[in-house]
KEVODO-600863 format. One record per atom (N, C-alpha, C): residue number from 0; atom name; x, y, z. Coordinates in steps of 0.05 Angstrom, whole numbers, m for minus. Example, Ala and Ser with C-alpha at 12.3 -4.5 7.8 and 13.67 -1.06 7.14 Angstrom:
// residues 2
0|N|264|m114|156
0|CA|246|m90|156
0|C|264|m66|156
1|N|257|m45|142
1|CA|273|m21|143
1|C|258|1|157
This chain:
// residues 117
0|N|m80|155|169
0|CA|m78|136|190
0|C|m93|110|182
1|N|m118|113|175
1|CA|m134|89|168
1|C|m130|80|140
2|N|m117|96|123
2|CA|m112|88|96
2|C|m91|66|94
3|N|m78|60|116
3|CA|m58|39|116
3|C|m69|12|124
4|N|m95|11|131
4|CA|m107|m14|137
4|C|m110|m30|111
5|N|m103|m56|113
5|CA|m102|m72|89
5|C|m129|m75|75
6|N|m151|m75|91
6|CA|m178|m78|78
6|C|m184|m54|60
7|N|m175|m30|68
7|CA|m179|m7|51
7|C|m161|m7|26
8|N|m137|m17|30
8|CA|m119|m20|7
8|C|m129|m41|m12
9|N|m140|m63|m2
9|CA|m151|m84|m18
9|C|m175|m73|m34
10|N|m193|m59|m21
10|CA|m217|m48|m35
10|C|m209|m28|m56
11|N|m190|m11|m50
11|CA|m180|9|m69
11|C|m166|m4|m93
12|N|m150|m24|m87
12|CA|m137|m39|m108
12|C|m156|m53|m127
13|N|m176|m65|m116
13|CA|m197|m78|m132
13|C|m212|m58|m149
14|N|m218|m35|m138
14|CA|m232|m14|m153
14|C|m214|m5|m176
15|N|m188|0|m171
15|CA|m170|9|m192
15|C|m167|m13|m214
16|N|m165|m38|m205
16|CA|m163|m60|m224
16|C|m188|m61|m242
17|N|m211|m58|m230
17|CA|m236|m60|m245
17|C|m238|m37|m265
18|N|m229|m13|m257
18|CA|m229|10|m275
18|C|m210|6|m299
19|N|m187|m5|m293
19|CA|m168|m11|m315
19|C|m179|m32|m334
20|N|m192|m52|m323
20|CA|m204|m73|m340
20|C|m226|m62|m357
21|N|m242|m44|m346
21|CA|m264|m32|m361
21|C|m252|m15|m384
22|N|m230|m1|m379
22|CA|m217|15|m400
22|C|m207|m2|m422
23|N|m195|m25|m416
23|CA|m185|m44|m436
23|C|m208|m55|m452
24|N|m230|m62|m439
24|CA|m254|m72|m453
24|C|m264|m51|m473
25|N|m264|m26|m464
25|CA|m273|m4|m482
25|C|m255|m2|m506
26|N|m229|m4|m502
26|CA|m210|m3|m525
26|C|m215|m26|m544
27|N|m220|m50|m533
27|CA|m225|m73|m550
27|C|m250|m69|m567
28|N|m271|m59|m554
28|CA|m296|m54|m569
28|C|m292|m33|m590
29|N|m277|m12|m584
29|CA|m271|9|m603
29|C|m256|m2|m628
30|N|m240|m23|m624
30|CA|m224|m34|m646
30|C|m236|m60|m656
31|N|m262|m64|m653
31|CA|m275|m89|m661
31|C|m273|m93|m692
32|N|m271|m71|m707
32|CA|m270|m74|m736
32|C|m242|m69|m748
33|N|m222|m66|m731
33|CA|m194|m61|m740
33|C|m181|m88|m747
34|N|m174|m91|m773
34|CA|m161|m116|m781
34|C|m135|m121|m766
35|N|m131|m145|m756
35|CA|m106|m152|m742
35|C|m105|m144|m713
36|N|m125|m130|m703
36|CA|m124|m121|m675
36|C|m127|m146|m656
37|N|m110|m147|m636
37|CA|m111|m169|m617
37|C|m125|m159|m592
38|N|m146|m172|m584
38|CA|m161|m165|m560
38|C|m143|m168|m536
39|N|m146|m150|m516
39|CA|m129|m151|m492
39|C|m146|m152|m468
40|N|m134|m159|m446
40|CA|m148|m161|m420
40|C|m127|m154|m399
41|N|m136|m148|m375
41|CA|m118|m142|m352
41|C|m114|m168|m337
42|N|m89|m171|m328
42|CA|m82|m195|m313
42|C|m100|m198|m288
43|N|m104|m222|m279
43|CA|m121|m229|m257
43|C|m114|m213|m232
44|N|m135|m203|m218
44|CA|m130|m186|m194
44|C|m116|m202|m172
45|N|m123|m227|m168
45|CA|m111|m243|m147
45|C|m81|m245|m150
46|N|m72|m250|m175
46|CA|m43|m252|m180
46|C|m30|m225|m177
47|N|m43|m204|m186
47|CA|m31|m177|m184
47|C|m29|m170|m154
48|N|m49|m175|m139
48|CA|m49|m169|m110
48|C|m27|m185|m95
49|N|m25|m210|m102
49|CA|m5|m227|m90
49|C|23|m217|m96
50|N|28|m209|m120
50|CA|54|m198|m127
50|C|60|m172|m112
51|N|40|m156|m109
51|CA|44|m130|m94
51|C|50|m136|m65
52|N|36|m154|m52
52|CA|42|m160|m24
52|C|69|m172|m20
53|N|78|m188|m39
53|CA|104|m201|m37
53|C|127|m180|m41
54|N|121|m159|m57
54|CA|141|m139|m62
54|C|139|m116|m42
55|N|120|m117|m23
55|CA|116|m96|m3
55|C|110|m69|m15
56|N|93|m68|m35
56|CA|86|m42|m48
56|C|59|m32|m40
57|N|46|m45|m20
57|CA|19|m37|m12
57|C|19|m9|m1
58|N|37|m2|16
58|CA|36|24|29
58|C|42|47|10
59|N|53|42|m13
59|CA|60|63|m31
59|C|38|69|m51
60|N|17|54|m51
60|CA|m6|59|m69
60|C|m1|51|m98
61|N|20|36|m103
61|CA|27|28|m130
61|C|12|2|m137
62|N|0|1|m160
62|CA|m12|m24|m169
62|C|m10|m25|m200
63|N|12|m35|m210
63|CA|15|m36|m239
63|C|m4|m57|m251
64|N|m18|m49|m271
64|CA|m36|m68|m285
64|C|m22|m79|m309
65|N|m20|m105|m309
65|CA|m7|m119|m332
65|C|m29|m126|m352
66|N|m26|m116|m376
66|CA|m45|m122|m398
66|C|m34|m146|m413
67|N|m52|m165|m417
67|CA|m45|m190|m430
67|C|m64|m195|m454
68|N|m56|m213|m471
68|CA|m73|m220|m494
68|C|m97|m235|m483
69|N|m121|m229|m494
69|CA|m145|m241|m484
69|C|m148|m270|m492
70|N|m135|m279|m512
70|CA|m135|m307|m520
70|C|m161|m316|m534
71|N|m175|m297|m547
71|CA|m199|m305|m562
71|C|m191|m312|m591
72|N|m206|m329|m603
72|CA|m199|m338|m631
72|C|m201|m315|m651
73|N|m185|m316|m672
73|CA|m184|m295|m692
73|C|m206|m299|m713
74|N|m215|m277|m723
74|CA|m234|m278|m746
74|C|m217|m279|m772
75|N|m230|m281|m795
75|CA|m214|m282|m820
75|C|m196|m258|m825
76|N|m203|m235|m815
76|CA|m186|m211|m819
76|C|m164|m209|m798
77|N|m162|m228|m780
77|CA|m141|m228|m759
77|C|m149|m215|m733
78|N|m172|m203|m732
78|CA|m182|m189|m708
78|C|m192|m210|m688
79|N|m184|m207|m662
79|CA|m193|m226|m642
79|C|m214|m216|m623
80|N|m226|m193|m629
80|CA|m246|m181|m612
80|C|m273|m195|m616
81|N|m284|m206|m595
81|CA|m310|m217|m595
81|C|m328|m199|m578
82|N|m348|m187|m590
82|CA|m365|m169|m575
82|C|m379|m183|m552
83|N|m386|m208|m555
83|CA|m399|m223|m534
83|C|m380|m226|m510
84|N|m355|m233|m515
84|CA|m336|m236|m493
84|C|m330|m209|m480
85|N|m329|m188|m496
85|CA|m324|m162|m485
85|C|m347|m152|m467
86|N|m371|m159|m475
86|CA|m394|m152|m458
86|C|m392|m166|m431
87|N|m385|m192|m432
87|CA|m381|m207|m407
87|C|m359|m196|m390
88|N|m336|m189|m402
88|CA|m314|m177|m387
88|C|m322|m151|m375
89|N|m338|m135|m390
89|CA|m347|m109|m379
89|C|m365|m113|m355
90|N|m383|m133|m356
90|CA|m401|m139|m334
90|C|m385|m149|m310
91|N|m365|m166|m315
91|CA|m348|m176|m293
91|C|m333|m152|m279
92|N|m323|m134|m296
92|CA|m309|m110|m285
92|C|m328|m93|m268
93|N|m352|m90|m278
93|CA|m372|m74|m263
93|C|m379|m87|m236
94|N|m383|m113|m236
94|CA|m389|m128|m212
94|C|m366|m126|m192
95|N|m341|m129|m202
95|CA|m318|m127|m184
95|C|m315|m99|m172
96|N|m321|m78|m188
96|CA|m321|m51|m177
96|C|m342|m47|m156
97|N|m366|m57|m161
97|CA|m387|m55|m141
97|C|m380|m70|m116
98|N|m367|m93|m119
98|CA|m358|m109|m96
98|C|m338|m93|m80
99|N|m319|m80|m93
99|CA|m299|m64|m80
99|C|m312|m41|m63
100|N|m332|m28|m75
100|CA|m346|m7|m61
100|C|m361|m18|m36
101|N|m373|m41|m39
101|CA|m387|m53|m16
101|C|m367|m60|6
102|N|m344|m72|m1
102|CA|m324|m79|19
102|C|m314|m53|33
103|N|m309|m32|18
103|CA|m300|m7|30
103|C|m321|4|49
104|N|m346|4|40
104|CA|m368|15|56
104|C|m371|m1|82
105|N|m370|m28|80
105|CA|m372|m45|103
105|C|m350|m40|123
106|N|m326|m38|112
106|CA|m302|m33|130
106|C|m305|m6|144
107|N|m315|14|129
107|CA|m320|41|142
107|C|m341|39|164
108|N|m362|23|159
108|CA|m382|20|180
108|C|m371|6|205
109|N|m355|m14|201
109|CA|m342|m28|223
109|C|m324|m9|238
110|N|m308|7|223
110|CA|m290|25|236
110|C|m305|47|252
111|N|m326|57|241
111|CA|m342|78|255
111|C|m354|66|280
112|N|m364|41|279
112|CA|m376|28|302
112|C|m355|24|324
113|N|m331|16|315
113|CA|m309|11|335
113|C|m300|36|349
114|N|m302|59|337
114|CA|m294|83|350
114|C|m317|98|363
115|N|m341|87|361
115|CA|m364|97|375
115|C|m379|119|361
116|N|m379|120|335
116|CA|m394|141|320
116|C|m417|129|306
């Protein structure tokens, strides 16, 4: 019943997006020495969320993560992984995940208050 509230869907979507981004960052770091490897990133959450709401997929729990090229400059061996950028992306993903948990917790507190618990 309450899982259909948009605030919970938003918090869950942000948490899933952050987890996907963290996984892509880990893959990039694992391939930091692979010649010709192109660093990847997950498409922006705001654009992904907007596309989901326009396609009415919120109630179905679907949230496809589009992986895109990170756009970092290539080293002489053709690898585009920058450990500094990957550390920053990992921190951004962690902060976004923490934010999603705080939003979810706050919404739960408001909901509990509204029903008198």
